[in-house]
C-alpha positions as CSV (number, residue, x, y, z in Angstrom):
1,M,-18.7,-19.2,-10.0
2,T,-22.0,-19.5,-11.8
3,D,-24.7,-16.9,-11.4
4,M,-28.2,-18.0,-12.2
5,P,-31.1,-15.5,-11.9
6,G,-32.7,-15.9,-8.5
7,S,-30.1,-18.3,-7.1
8,K,-27.2,-17.9,-4.7
9,A,-23.8,-17.7,-6.4
10,Q,-21.8,-21.0,-6.4
11,Y,-18.1,-20.7,-5.7
12,A,-15.5,-23.2,-6.8
13,N,-13.7,-22.4,-3.5
14,P,-15.8,-23.1,-0.4
15,Q,-13.7,-20.6,1.6
16,K,-15.4,-17.8,-0.3
17,E,-18.8,-18.7,1.2
18,R,-17.5,-18.9,4.8
19,R,-18.1,-16.0,7.2
20,G,-17.0,-14.9,10.6
21,A,-15.1,-17.3,12.9
22,S,-15.3,-20.2,10.5
23,R,-13.6,-18.2,7.8
24,M,-10.9,-17.0,10.2
25,L,-10.3,-20.6,11.4
26,H,-10.0,-22.0,7.9
27,A,-7.8,-19.1,6.8
28,T,-5.5,-19.7,9.7
29,R,-5.3,-23.4,8.8
30,Y,-4.4,-22.6,5.2
31,S,-1.8,-20.1,6.4
32,L,-0.2,-22.7,8.6
33,L,-0.2,-25.2,5.7
34,G,1.6,-22.5,3.6
35,L,4.2,-22.1,6.3
36,R,4.7,-25.8,6.5
37,A,5.1,-25.9,2.7
38,A,7.5,-23.0,2.8
39,W,9.7,-24.8,5.4
40,G,10.5,-27.3,2.6
41,E,12.1,-24.4,0.7
42,T,15.8,-24.0,1.6
43,A,15.9,-20.2,1.3
44,F,12.8,-19.8,3.6
45,R,14.2,-22.3,6.1
46,Q,17.5,-20.5,6.3
47,E,15.7,-17.2,6.8
48,A,13.4,-18.6,9.4
49,I,16.4,-20.1,11.4
50,A,18.2,-16.7,11.1
51,A,15.0,-15.0,12.4
52,L,15.1,-17.2,15.5
53,V,18.3,-15.5,16.4
54,L,17.8,-12.0,14.9
55,V,14.3,-11.2,16.3
56,P,15.3,-11.8,19.9
57,A,18.6,-10.0,19.2
58,A,16.6,-7.0,18.0
59,F,15.3,-6.6,21.6
60,W,18.9,-6.4,22.8
61,L,20.3,-4.2,20.0
62,G,17.3,-1.8,19.7
63,R,17.2,1.0,22.2
64,S,13.6,2.1,21.6
65,W,10.5,0.3,20.4
66,V,11.0,2.0,17.0
67,E,14.5,0.5,16.6
68,V,13.3,-2.9,17.7
69,A,10.4,-2.7,15.3
70,L,12.8,-1.8,12.4
71,L,15.2,-4.5,13.2
72,A,12.7,-7.3,13.8
73,G,10.4,-6.0,11.0
74,S,13.1,-6.0,8.4
75,V,13.7,-9.7,9.2
76,V,10.0,-10.5,9.0
77,L,9.6,-8.5,5.8
78,L,12.4,-10.6,4.2
79,M,10.5,-13.7,5.1
80,I,7.3,-12.3,3.7
81,V,8.9,-11.4,0.4
82,E,10.5,-14.9,0.2
83,L,7.0,-16.4,0.7
84,L,5.6,-14.3,-2.1
85,N,8.6,-15.1,-4.4
86,T,8.1,-18.8,-3.7
87,G,4.4,-18.4,-4.5
88,I,5.2,-16.7,-7.8
89,E,7.6,-19.5,-8.7
90,A,5.1,-22.2,-7.8
91,A,2.4,-20.5,-9.9
92,I,4.7,-20.2,-12.9
93,D,5.9,-23.8,-12.5
94,R,2.2,-25.0,-12.5
95,I,1.6,-23.3,-15.8
96,G,4.2,-25.5,-17.5
97,P,7.8,-26.6,-17.6
98,E,8.7,-24.9,-20.9
99,W,10.6,-21.7,-20.8
100,H,8.7,-18.5,-21.6
101,A,10.1,-15.0,-21.5
102,L,7.2,-13.7,-19.3
103,S,7.7,-16.6,-16.9
104,G,11.4,-15.9,-16.6
105,R,10.6,-12.2,-16.1
106,A,8.2,-12.9,-13.3
107,K,10.6,-15.2,-11.6
108,D,13.5,-12.7,-12.0
109,M,11.3,-9.9,-10.5
110,G,10.4,-12.1,-7.5
111,S,14.1,-12.8,-7.0
112,A,14.9,-9.1,-7.3
113,A,12.3,-8.4,-4.6
114,V,14.0,-10.9,-2.3
115,L,17.4,-9.3,-3.0
116,L,16.1,-5.8,-2.3
117,S,14.5,-6.9,1.0
118,L,17.7,-8.7,2.0
119,L,19.8,-5.5,1.2
120,L,17.3,-3.5,3.3
121,C,17.5,-5.9,6.2
122,M,21.3,-5.9,6.0
123,G,21.4,-2.1,5.9
124,I,19.2,-1.7,8.9
125,W,21.1,-4.2,10.9
126,G,24.4,-2.8,9.8
127,A,23.5,0.7,10.7
128,A,22.2,-0.4,14.1
129,I,25.3,-2.4,14.9
130,F,27.5,0.5,13.7
131,Q,25.6,2.9,16.0
132,R,25.9,0.5,18.9
133,I,29.6,0.0,18.5
134,F,30.8,3.5,17.6
135,H,28.3,5.7,19.4
136,G,27.7,3.7,22.6
């Protein structure tokens, strides 16, 4: 971005200059492109396929809207964290192929975030299934 006295700021990214419906339309398009790119990642594809089963199952297993939201939300949260982890990995890979301690640390933390969200999801689903089986 260059600022010149008396002139409008120029952005390298034209999305920054868009407003209103045009900005929303373009943002939606970029989001869909991101989902398409994520589909090429094995981990995201596995989680998305699992979500096709688990999200509808949340409506059967959950007994209130809160339970359904926790069950379905934990699955969606896992997918969100996977997308963020994939974005971190892509950004690090763009910087360069050589190993660097900070790059490794960033990738490890992204992976840890996925692990924690997976454990959270499994815990919520496990507790709901246990409740359903043993407490009617």
